Structure formats: structure tokens, C-alpha cells
C-alpha positions in Angstrom: 31.3 -18.5 15.7 31.7 -14.7 16.8 30.0 -12.1 14.7 32.3 -9.2 13.7 32.2 -5.9 15.4 30.2 -3.5 13.5 31.9 -0.1 11.8 32.0 3.1 13.2 29.0 5.9 12.6 31.6 8.1 10.6 30.9 10.9 8.7 31.8 8.9 5.9 29.5 6.2 6.8 26.8 8.8 7.4 27.2 9.8 4.1 27.0 6.5 2.5 24.1 5.4 4.3 22.2 8.7 3.8 19.9 7.2 0.7 18.7 4.6 3.0 17.8 6.9 5.6 15.5 9.1 3.3 13.5 6.0 2.9 12.7 5.7 6.8 12.9 9.6 7.6 9.5 10.1 8.6 9.2 7.1 10.6 12.7 6.8 12.2 13.9 9.6 14.4 17.4 10.9 13.4 18.6 10.1 16.8 17.6 6.1 16.1 19.5 6.1 12.8 23.1 6.1 13.7 22.5 3.0 15.8 20.6 1.1 12.9 23.5 2.7 9.5 26.0 0.2 10.7 23.7 -2.5 10.5 22.1 -2.0 7.3 25.6 -1.3 5.5 27.2 -4.5 6.8 23.7 -6.2 5.8 23.7 -5.1 2.6 27.7 -5.8 2.1 26.8 -9.6 3.3 24.1 -10.1 0.9 26.7 -9.5 -1.7 29.4 -12.0 -0.3 26.7 -14.6 0.5 24.7 -14.2 -2.7 21.6 -14.1 -0.4 18.4 -12.4 -0.4 16.3 -10.9 2.7 12.7 -11.3 2.5 10.4 -9.2 4.8 7.0 -9.5 5.6 4.8 -6.6 5.5 4.8 -6.3 9.4 8.7 -5.9 9.9 9.8 -2.6 11.2 10.8 -0.1 8.4 14.8 -0.4 9.0 14.5 -3.7 8.1 11.6 -3.4 5.3 12.8 -0.5 3.6 16.6 -0.6 4.0 17.9 -4.6 3.8 14.8 -6.2 2.5 15.2 -7.1 -0.9 11.5 -8.3 -1.6 8.8 -7.6 0.8 5.0 -8.5 0.8 2.6 -11.1 2.5 4.2 -14.6 3.6 3.2 -16.3 0.5 4.2 -13.6 -1.9 7.5 -14.0 -0.2 7.8 -17.5 -1.1 6.7 -17.3 -4.2 9.3 -14.5 -5.3 12.2 -16.0 -3.6 11.9 -19.2 -5.9 12.5 -16.6 -8.6 15.5 -15.4 -7.4 19.2 -16.7 -8.4 20.2 -16.3 -4.7 21.9 -19.3 -2.6 20.5 -18.0 0.4 17.0 -16.8 2.0 16.6 -15.1 4.9 12.9 -14.6 6.2 12.6 -11.6 8.1 9.0 -12.9 9.6 8.1 -15.8 11.5 8.9 -19.6 11.5 5.9 -20.9 9.2 7.1 -18.3 6.2 10.6 -19.7 6.6 9.1 -23.1 6.2 6.8 -22.2 3.4 10.1 -20.4 1.7 11.4 -23.8 2.5 8.6 -25.7 0.7 9.1 -23.5 -2.5 13.1 -23.5 -2.8 14.0 -27.1 -1.1 17.3 -26.5 -2.5 18.3 -23.1 -1.0 19.7 -22.2 2.2 16.7 -20.6 4.3 17.6 -18.8 7.6 15.2 -17.5 10.1 17.2 -14.9 12.4 15.2 -15.9 15.8 13.7 -19.7 16.0 11.7 -18.1 18.7 9.5 -16.1 15.9 6.7 -18.4 16.0 2.7 -17.3 15.5 -0.3 -17.8 17.9 -2.4 -18.7 15.0 0.3 -21.2 13.3 0.2 -22.8 17.1 -3.4 -23.1 17.6 -3.7 -26.3 15.6 -1.7 -29.4 14.9 -1.6 -32.1 12.4 -3.3 -34.8 14.8 -6.0 -31.9 15.0 -6.1 -31.9 11.5 -6.4 -35.6 11.6 -9.1 -35.6 14.0 -11.4 -33.1 12.1 -11.1 -35.4 8.9 -12.8 -38.4 11.0 -15.5 -36.1 12.3 -16.4 -34.7 8.8 -15.3 -37.7 6.3 -14.8 -36.3 2.6 -15.1 -33.3 3.7 -12.1 -31.0 2.0 -9.6 -29.3 3.9 -8.6 -25.7 3.0 -5.5 -24.2 5.3 -4.4 -20.7 5.6 -0.9 -20.3 4.7 -0.4 -18.9 8.1 0.5 -22.7 9.5 3.2 -24.9 9.9 4.2 -27.5 7.2 3.4 -30.2 9.2 -0.5 -28.9 9.2 -0.2 -28.3 5.5 0.8 -31.4 5.2 -2.4 -32.8 6.3 -4.4 -30.4 4.2 -6.2 -30.6 0.8 -5.4 -27.0 -0.4 -3.6 -23.9 1.2 -5.2 -20.2 0.5 -4.1 -16.7 1.7 -6.4 -14.3 3.0 -6.9 -12.5 -0.3 -7.8 -15.5 -2.3 -9.8 -17.6 0.5 -13.0 -17.5 -1.2 -12.0 -18.3 -4.9 -10.0 -21.1 -3.1 -13.2 -22.5 -1.2 -15.3 -22.1 -4.3 -13.0 -24.1 -6.4 -13.3 -27.4 -4.8 -17.0 -27.5 -5.9 -18.4 -28.7 -2.6 -21.4 -28.0 -0.4 -19.0 -27.5 2.5 -15.4 -27.4 3.7 -13.2 -27.4 6.5 -11.3 -24.2 7.1 -8.6 -23.9 9.5 -7.3 -22.7 11.6 -8.4 -18.6 11.8 -12.1 -18.7 13.0 -12.4 -14.8 12.4 -11.3 -15.6 8.8 -13.5 -18.5 8.5 -16.7 -16.7 9.7 -15.8 -13.7 6.8 -15.2 -16.3 4.1 -18.8 -17.5 5.1 -20.2 -14.1 4.2 -18.7 -14.3 0.7 -19.9 -17.4 -0.3 -22.8 -20.1 -0.4 -20.4 -22.9 0.8 -20.8 -23.9 3.8 -17.4 -23.4 6.2 -16.5 -25.6 9.0 -14.1 -23.6 11.4 -11.5 -24.0 13.7 -11.3 -21.7 17.0 -7.8 -20.1 16.3 -6.9 -16.6 16.5 -4.2 -14.0 15.8 -3.4 -12.4 19.0 -2.8 -9.2 16.9 -5.9 -9.3 15.2 -8.3 -10.3 17.9 -7.2 -7.7 20.1 -9.5 -4.6 18.0 -12.8 -4.4 19.1 -15.9 -2.7 17.2 -16.2 -0.2 20.4 -12.3 0.8 19.5 -13.3 1.8 16.3 -16.7 4.0 17.4 -14.0 5.9 19.6 -11.4 6.6 16.8 -14.4 7.6 14.9 -15.7 10.2 17.3 -12.1 11.5 17.7 -10.8 11.5 14.0 -13.1 13.3 11.4 -13.5 11.5 7.9 -11.5 9.0 9.3 -11.7 5.6 6.8 -11.5 2.4 8.7 -9.9 -0.6 6.4 -9.3 -3.9 8.4 -7.8 -7.4 8.0 -10.0 -10.4 7.9 -8.3 -12.1 10.8 -10.2 -9.1 13.1 -13.3 -10.4 14.9 -16.8 -10.0 12.8 -17.7 -6.4 14.9 -14.7 -5.1 13.6 -15.7 -5.7 9.8 -18.9 -4.9 10.3 -17.8 -1.5 11.3 -15.1 -0.8 8.9 -14.9 0.9 5.5 -13.1 -1.9 3.7 -11.5 -5.3 4.6 -8.7 -7.1 2.6 -5.4 -9.1 3.2 -2.5 -6.9 3.8 -1.7 -6.6 0.3 -5.3 -5.6 -0.6 -4.9 -3.0 2.5 -2.1 -1.2 1.1 -3.1 -0.7 -2.4 -6.4 0.5 -1.0 -4.3 3.3 0.8 -1.8 4.0 -2.2 -4.8 4.1 -4.7 -7.4 6.0 -3.0 -5.1 7.8 -0.8 -7.7 8.9 2.0 -6.7 11.9 4.1 -7.0 9.9 7.2 -6.7 6.0 7.6 -6.7 3.5 10.4 -5.3 0.0 9.5 -6.7 -2.7 12.0 -3.2 -4.9 11.5 0.0 -5.1 13.0 1.1 -1.7 14.0 4.5 -2.0 11.7 2.8 -1.9 8.4 1.3 1.3 8.9 4.8 2.7 9.6 6.3 1.2 6.2 3.0 2.2 4.3 3.3 6.1 5.9 7.3 5.9 4.5 5.7 5.8 1.3 2.7 7.7 1.4 3.1 11.4 3.0 0.4 12.5 1.8 -1.8 10.2 4.3 -2.6 10.5 8.0 -2.2 7.2 9.7 -3.7 6.8 13.2 -2.4 4.0 14.9 -4.0 1.7 17.5 -0.3 0.0 17.4 -1.3 -3.5 18.6 2.4 -5.1 17.8 3.5 -9.0 17.0 5.6 -10.0 19.6 7.0 -12.5 17.2 7.7 -10.4 14.6 9.5 -8.1 16.6 11.8 -10.9 17.7 13.6 -9.9 13.9 16.1 -7.4 14.3 18.6 -5.9 12.3 21.3 -7.4 14.8 19.7 -10.8 14.3 19.4 -10.7 10.7 23.5 -9.8 10.5 24.0 -12.7 12.7 22.4 -14.8 10.5 23.8 -13.9 7.3 27.5 -13.9 9.1 27.0 -17.4 10.5 24.0 -19.1 7.9 21.9 -20.0 11.1 19.7 -20.9 12.4 18.7 -22.9 9.3 15.2 -23.9 8.2 15.0 -27.7 7.8 11.6 -29.6 7.0 11.3 -33.6 7.1 10.9 -34.7 3.8 7.9 -37.0 4.7 5.9 -33.9 5.6 7.6 -31.4 2.8 6.4 -33.3 0.0 2.6 -33.1 1.2 2.7 -29.8 2.5 4.8 -28.5 -0.9 1.5 -30.3 -2.9 -1.1 -28.3 -0.6 0.6 -25.1 -1.5 0.8 -26.1 -5.4 -2.8 -26.9 -5.6 -3.3 -23.0 -4.4 -0.5 -21.7 -6.7 -2.4 -23.4 -9.2 -6.1 -21.8 -8.6 -4.3 -18.8 -8.6 -3.9 -15.6 -6.1 
């Protein structure tokens, strides 16, 4: 199917799109807006036409996050809030495992991922067969699986968790030890917060693993009064050198609540842009590690997905039933 051409960036369109640009003017240069504005206009029109909702992860670029997204947040929050929507179509502006999770919790809805190649190094670090092997090596030990995994891996697990509720989930099981997959650094962080023995897997996020403790020391030398906040997927030396450790949602809340004069957010770079657009009185120091998979999602591809209602996310029913159970067990414990 051929995607129709976009409207020209006329003075009329510029005026209609001005409220959207006000949301991002501090993080998107004036010269770039004429390229984004026609897509923003058409995507918002198509959402109404298709009865669609766009879910955007915190790591999406500002023109997506602030101008076309209906629901924003971390991967689980997106899927949960989509289930509350009356939309027929869900477009997931994120990576593939997030779209799968949205489909698990919204099995009757059409779920689209604008680029099927939007993967995740962490999700790809483990397979369902790996989980079955771990169960053989540690019989009777429950498997706690981070939501940043495929539906296949979730299906082999006992319960899922997020970075924000990982400790709560681990302790809810009432066992002396658990298998915690797939992020090694998150597992090590959880181990410092609980007496439960944590058996980790050696998976890593290619964005967060690039940060180093030495890098933080250099930033502190260059920026007086710098507050450093880090995601627990970062290496242990980074976490120990930080002022605060938390999930993406907790990091955002930290900045919006505390309003530090100057902050370094050790996570995907676009999240700093998205928070900065809302918190103009805080200076953001940006190491700018970008996720190449998240950046596969663009306004152009979102527009094409809404026009063609593809690519669609489908999950084998035999897998989805078991994977959904692991997610629902987590939801029963709470965030």
C-alpha cells in the first residue's frame, strides 16, 4: 500500500501546529520543526480516523514523546494503560518486547510496531531454552524475569518484574533464593537490597553498560554541584558513584520533585530531552548514550504504520497464555 504524501508546511499548518511546538521548543531547533510538523498533523488525524492510541516509551525522541503520543512511560505502564483505553489500535513507539507485552495485556486489539527491527540487546541475551536449562540446574528455584524480555522467555518464568518493583517481587515469593534474569547488573543491585540469594544471568543493556564510574568522576570535576542519578541496569561502580538509583519513572519523579540545579541522568539520552522539555529550570548534563533500537522508531514510520495498519504484533497462543500469567502475577503483587 502506498502511503499518501504529507501536507505542505504552509503558514496555516504552522499556525495549527504551533501549540505542539511550544511543548518541545527548548529541545528541538526551529529549523527542524517544518520537517516534523506535517507528520505530527497527519499522525494525529490518523489516530482519530483509526481509533488508535500511540504508546511512547520514555526513550523516544521529543517529537514523538510530546507531540503524537497519547500515553507515555515505562514499558509496563504503557501496556497497562493501553488496556484501559477504548482504542481499537495500539501503536507501540518503543521496542519489540514492549509491543509483545502490550499484546499480552490487550489480546483482542491490533498492536502495531512501526519497525520490526526495533529489538533489544537485553531481551536478545536469553531464550526460552536458556530458562529451561536454568530450571534444570536449579530445581525448585523460582524464576523472576525482568519485563525487558520476549514473550517466549516470560512464558518460561514464574513471575515478571520491573526495575522499580524488582525487590518487592523477589521478596513476595517467600523463598531463600531466586533465579533473576536477564540483566546481570539489575540482579546485582537487587542483591544489595534484599537477603534473598540472587542467581543472575549475564545479560546487559548496550546503552546502560557503557557508563563507567570514572566517567562520573570526570563529570563531577567539570560540573560543580552535579547530582547524578542512575538506572539500575548500569554497572555496580556507576551505581555506587551515583546520588540516586531508580527506574525510569523514579528518575523522572526525582528530577521533577527535587528540581536539582544540575543533573546527570545515566540512562538513554532522549529521556533527558523529554524531561528537560518539562523542567526548564534544571540544567541537564548529557553523556548521550542512544539506543539504536529505539531510534528505529520515527514519525515517518509511525505514520506509515497507521496508514497500513502494519506491521502487526502476533504471539503464538500457546506462548501468550503462559507469558500473560507471569505478567499478571506481577500485577497482583503491585508496582
